[in-house]
C-alpha positions in Angstrom: -235.4 2.7 42.8 -231.6 3.3 42.5 -229.9 0.1 41.5 -226.4 1.6 41.2 -225.0 4.9 42.6 -222.5 7.0 40.8 -219.5 5.6 42.6 -220.5 2.0 41.8 -221.0 2.9 38.1 -217.5 4.4 38.1 -216.2 1.0 39.7 -217.9 -0.8 36.9 -216.3 1.3 34.2 -212.9 0.8 35.9 -213.5 -3.0 36.0 -214.5 -3.1 32.3 -211.3 -1.2 31.3 -209.1 -3.6 33.4 -210.7 -6.5 31.7 -210.2 -4.9 28.3 -206.5 -4.2 29.1 -205.9 -7.8 30.4 -207.6 -10.1 27.8 -207.2 -13.8 27.9 -208.0 -16.5 25.3 -210.5 -19.3 25.6 -209.5 -21.8 28.2 -206.8 -19.5 29.6 -209.0 -17.0 31.6 -207.1 -17.5 34.9 -206.6 -13.9 35.8 -209.9 -12.7 34.4 -211.7 -15.3 36.6 -209.6 -14.3 39.7 -210.5 -10.7 39.1 -214.2 -11.3 38.7 -214.3 -13.6 41.7 -212.7 -10.9 43.8 -215.2 -8.3 42.6 -218.3 -10.4 42.9 -217.4 -11.4 46.5 -218.0 -7.7 47.5 -221.7 -8.2 46.6 -222.1 -10.8 49.4 -223.4 -13.9 47.5 -224.5 -16.8 49.6 -222.1 -19.1 47.8 -219.5 -18.9 45.1 -218.5 -21.8 42.9 -215.2 -21.6 41.2 -213.5 -23.9 38.5 -216.8 -24.5 36.7 -216.0 -26.0 33.3 -212.4 -24.6 33.7 -212.2 -21.1 34.9 -215.9 -20.5 35.3 -217.2 -18.7 38.4 -220.8 -18.8 39.7 -222.2 -16.4 42.4 -225.3 -17.7 44.0 -227.8 -15.5 45.8 -230.6 -17.2 47.7 -233.5 -14.9 48.5 -236.1 -17.8 48.9 -235.4 -21.5 48.3 -239.0 -22.1 47.2 -238.7 -19.7 44.3 -237.3 -20.4 40.8 -233.6 -20.6 40.2 -232.6 -18.2 37.4 -229.2 -18.3 35.8 -227.8 -15.2 34.2 -224.7 -15.9 32.1 -221.8 -13.7 30.7 -218.9 -14.9 28.6 -215.5 -13.7 29.5 -212.9 -14.9 26.9 -211.1 -12.7 24.3 -210.0 -13.3 20.8 -206.7 -13.8 19.0 -206.8 -10.3 17.4 -204.3 -7.5 17.4 -205.8 -4.4 18.8 -205.3 -1.2 16.7 -206.9 1.3 19.2 -204.6 3.7 21.1 -206.7 4.6 24.2 -205.3 4.0 27.7 -207.1 0.8 28.3 -205.9 -0.9 25.1 -204.8 -4.6 25.3 -201.5 -5.2 27.0 -201.4 -8.8 25.6 -200.0 -9.0 22.2 -202.2 -10.6 19.7 -205.1 -10.9 22.1 -208.0 -8.5 22.7 -211.7 -8.2 23.7 -213.3 -7.6 20.2 -216.6 -9.3 21.0 -217.5 -7.3 24.1 -217.1 -10.1 26.6 -215.3 -7.6 28.9 -218.6 -5.6 28.9 -220.8 -8.7 29.4 -218.9 -9.7 32.4 -218.9 -6.2 33.8 -222.7 -6.1 33.3 -223.0 -9.3 35.4 -220.8 -7.8 38.1 -223.1 -4.7 38.1 -226.1 -7.0 38.5 -224.5 -8.5 41.6 -224.2 -4.9 43.1 -227.8 -4.3 42.2 -228.9 -7.6 44.0 -227.0 -6.5 47.1 -228.5 -3.0 47.0 -232.0 -4.2 46.3 -232.7 -7.9 47.4 -235.3 -9.6 45.4 -238.6 -10.8 46.9 -237.9 -14.5 46.3 -236.1 -17.1 44.2 -232.5 -18.1 43.7 -230.1 -16.2 41.3 -227.0 -17.6 39.9 -224.6 -15.2 38.0 -222.4 -17.3 35.8 -219.1 -16.0 34.4 -218.5 -18.5 31.6 -215.1 -19.4 29.9 -214.5 -20.6 26.4 -217.5 -19.2 24.5 -215.5 -18.3 21.4 -214.6 -22.0 20.8 -218.1 -23.3 21.5 -216.8 -25.4 24.3 -217.4 -23.4 27.5 -221.2 -23.8 28.0 -221.1 -27.5 27.5 -218.2 -28.0 29.9 -220.0 -25.9 32.5 -223.2 -27.9 32.1 -221.2 -31.2 32.3 -219.3 -30.2 35.4 -220.3 -32.1 38.6 -220.6 -28.8 40.5 -223.3 -27.5 38.1 -225.7 -30.2 39.4 -226.3 -28.1 42.5 -227.5 -25.1 40.3 -230.3 -26.8 38.2 -231.7 -23.5 36.8 -235.4 -23.2 35.8 -234.5 -20.4 33.5 -231.4 -19.2 31.8 -230.8 -15.7 30.4 -228.0 -13.9 28.7 -227.4 -10.9 26.4 -224.9 -9.9 23.7 -224.1 -6.4 22.6 -225.0 -5.7 19.0 -223.1 -3.1 16.8 -225.4 -1.5 14.2 -228.3 -1.0 16.6 -229.0 2.2 18.6 -227.2 2.3 21.9 -229.2 0.5 24.7 -231.9 -0.6 22.3 -233.2 -4.1 23.3 -233.2 -6.6 20.4 -235.5 -9.5 20.6 -236.7 -12.6 18.6 -238.8 -15.5 19.5 -237.5 -18.9 18.4 -234.1 -19.1 16.7 -232.0 -16.0 17.7 -228.5 -17.3 16.7 -227.5 -20.1 14.3 -226.2 -23.5 14.9 -222.7 -24.0 13.4 -220.1 -26.6 13.1 -216.7 -26.8 11.6 -216.3 -29.7 9.2 -212.7 -31.0 8.4 -212.3 -33.4 5.5 -208.9 -35.1 5.0 -208.4 -36.6 1.6 -205.8 -39.2 0.8 -204.8 -40.4 -2.6 -201.3 -41.3 -3.8 -198.4 -39.0 -4.5 -196.0 -39.4 -7.4 -193.3 -37.5 -9.2 -194.6 -34.3 -10.8 -193.2 -35.5 -14.2 -195.4 -38.6 -13.9 -198.7 -37.6 -12.4 -200.3 -40.7 -14.1 -198.4 -42.9 -11.6 -200.2 -41.4 -8.7 -203.7 -40.3 -7.7 -203.9 -36.6 -6.9 -206.9 -35.4 -4.8 -206.9 -32.1 -6.8 -210.0 -33.0 -8.9 -212.0 -34.2 -5.9 -211.0 -31.2 -3.9 -212.0 -28.8 -6.6 -215.4 -30.5 -7.0 -216.1 -30.4 -3.2 -215.1 -26.8 -3.2 -217.7 -26.1 -6.0 -220.5 -28.4 -4.8 -220.5 -28.1 -1.1 -221.4 -24.4 -1.0 -224.2 -25.2 -3.5 -225.7 -27.9 -1.5 -228.2 -26.0 0.7 -229.7 -24.6 -2.4 -229.8 -27.8 -4.3 -231.3 -29.6 -1.3 -233.6 -26.8 -0.2 -236.7 -28.8 0.0 -235.0 -30.8 2.9 -234.5 -27.7 5.1 -237.2 -25.9 6.9 -235.2 -22.7 7.1 -231.8 -21.1 6.4 -228.8 -23.4 5.7 -225.3 -22.4 4.5 -222.0 -24.1 3.8 -218.9 -21.8 3.6 -215.4 -23.1 2.5 -213.0 -21.5 5.0 -209.7 -23.3 4.2 -208.1 -25.8 1.9 -204.7 -27.3 1.5 -203.4 -29.5 -1.3 -200.0 -31.3 -1.0 -196.9 -29.4 0.0 -194.8 -26.7 -1.6 -192.6 -29.2 -3.7 -192.4 -28.6 -7.4 -191.1 -32.1 -8.0 -194.2 -33.8 -6.4 -197.7 -34.6 -7.6 -199.8 -34.3 -4.3 -201.3 -37.2 -2.6 -203.0 -35.5 0.2 -205.5 -32.6 0.7 -207.5 -31.0 3.5 -210.8 -29.1 3.2 -212.5 -27.1 6.1 -216.0 -25.7 6.0 -218.4 -24.1 8.3 -221.9 -25.4 8.2 -224.7 -23.1 9.5 -228.5 -23.5 10.0 -231.1 -21.8 12.2 -232.5 -25.1 13.6 -230.6 -28.0 15.1 -232.5 -30.6 13.1 -231.6 -28.8 10.0 -228.0 -29.0 11.0 -228.4 -32.8 11.3 -229.7 -32.8 7.6 -226.9 -30.6 6.4 -224.2 -32.7 8.0 -225.6 -35.8 6.5 -225.9 -34.3 3.0 -222.4 -32.9 3.2 -221.0 -36.3 4.3 -223.0 -38.0 1.5 -221.5 -35.7 -1.1 -217.9 -36.1 0.1 -218.2 -39.9 0.4 -219.7 -40.2 -3.1 -216.9 -38.2 -4.7 -214.4 -40.1 -2.7 -215.7 -43.2 -4.2 -215.7 -41.7 -7.6 -212.1 -40.6 -7.4 -210.9 -43.6 -5.5 -209.8 -41.6 -2.4 -209.7 -42.4 1.3 -211.3 -39.8 3.5 -211.5 -38.9 7.2 -214.3 -36.6 8.3 -214.3 -34.8 11.6 -216.0 -31.9 13.4 -214.9 -29.0 15.7 -216.4 -25.9 17.3 -219.9 -27.3 17.4 -222.6 -24.6 18.4 -226.1 -25.6 18.8 -228.8 -23.1 17.7 -229.9 -20.6 20.3 -233.7 -21.0 20.5 -235.4 -18.3 22.6 -238.4 -19.0 24.9 -241.3 -16.7 24.0 -242.6 -16.5 27.6 -239.2 -15.2 28.8 -239.1 -12.7 26.0 -242.5 -11.6 26.8 -241.3 -10.8 30.3 -238.4 -8.8 28.9 -240.8 -6.9 26.6 -242.9 -5.9 29.6 -239.8 -4.7 31.4 -238.7 -2.6 28.5 -242.1 -1.1 28.1 -242.3 -0.1 31.7 -238.8 1.4 31.5 -239.6 3.2 28.2 -236.9 1.3 26.4 -236.7 1.0 22.5 -237.5 -2.6 21.5 -236.4 -3.9 18.1 -238.0 -7.1 16.9 -235.8 -8.7 14.3 -237.4 -10.8 11.5 -234.5 -13.2 10.9 -232.1 -14.9 13.3 -228.4 -13.8 13.3 -226.2 -16.1 11.3 -223.4 -16.0 13.8 -223.3 -18.6 16.6 -223.3 -18.4 20.4 -222.6 -21.3 22.8 -225.4 -20.1 25.0 -227.3 -22.5 22.7 -226.2 -25.3 25.0 -228.3 -23.7 27.8 -231.3 -23.1 25.6 -231.1 -26.7 24.5 -231.2 -27.9 28.1 -233.4 -25.2 29.9 -235.9 -22.6 29.2 -233.8 -19.7 28.1 -233.4 -16.6 26.0 -230.6 -14.5 24.6 -231.4 -11.0 23.8 -229.4 -8.2 22.2 -228.5 -4.7 23.5 -227.4 -2.1 20.9 -223.9 -0.8 21.1 -224.3 1.9 18.6 -225.1 2.3 14.9 -221.7 3.6 14.2 -219.9 1.0 16.4 -217.2 -1.0 14.6 -218.4 -4.6 14.1 -217.9 -7.6 16.3 -214.4 -9.1 15.9 -213.2 -5.9 14.1 -209.7 -4.9 15.4 -210.9 -1.4 16.4 -214.0 -2.5 18.3 -214.5 -1.4 21.9 -217.5 -2.1 24.2 -219.4 1.2 25.0 -219.4 1.7 28.8 -222.5 4.0 28.8 -224.8 1.0 28.1 -223.6 -0.9 31.1 -226.1 0.6 33.8 -228.9 0.2 31.4 -228.2 -3.5 30.8 -228.1 -4.0 34.6 -231.5 -2.4 34.9 -233.1 -4.6 32.3 -231.6 -7.8 33.8 -232.6 -6.8 37.4 -236.3 -5.9 36.5 -236.7 -9.1 34.5 -235.4 -11.2 37.4 -237.7 -9.3 39.7 -240.8 -10.0 37.5 -240.0 -13.7 37.1 -239.6 -14.4 40.8 -242.6 -12.2 41.7 -244.8 -14.2 39.2 -243.8 -17.6 40.3 
């Protein structure tokens, strides 16, 4: 069965390079959305929903209303990173580039649309979702909360992520946690400033800040009995006062990223982190304000869906890599696995590929047709077995 002919593969390569050349940041994917909508219309979906959660686009293919509804998701936003590559399709937007492969992920989904047109499925309803704002952790939640999403109501949700460090086109699987939960914790500390010549007249947050910086990263280990799996606290930014040599500071800010493999462990880590900060604030007589940003739930994979992908890969003769531990990075696809039966699998982008978010990274086009094949045959098995 030929899912894509040579001309269609060339069209996909051209689309991927256009997306790479014209990257847009989270929440600003206007031209990306328009381009993908134009492309996917050529595959004759039964319905196209635009403006989902911002610039999201969903193409709906109805083969049988009685079958399952399966959502396949691709992210499409870029990163605020200067590209150092010099090839012809390098980014034309200063300070913005596709360094996580979302250009490739969206192109795979476009290719899946072509495959569905060339080879209609025996049943079911397929929704191809081009999702905005993954990098900030807001896109999936906004899509799910969108009123228009109610007409989709997926039975299953599937996505992939390219993975440098693995053989090209190898399929990477794990049941249960696949990508970590994470949240950005922001602690604002308010004491009292004074003249630098008379620090005793003020109340500098320097000692409290130093103690939080030391104790917060140690918290997961000290409280290890409270966690059922991996937990991590990483200080990513601090600020104490202003650059004013005559002033003893009265304010400080600390930012940290909290990570766990399970959502309930995240609840514990947040609670313990807050308890630490509040106790130190009381000790040093500081006022504090704690807030959170970029909250990603853990991506928890459904074993039965993974088993279907395993069967497909075995039939196709693909290499399957079963990882022992979940990835420590986060993916907002966790919002889908928290609400629906879902799975996120990996596809190798090369052992020698630069890492994700590296300024010289580029998605390898040669794995595109293979990813389309895995998605298509997984969908076919799922609708055929229902």
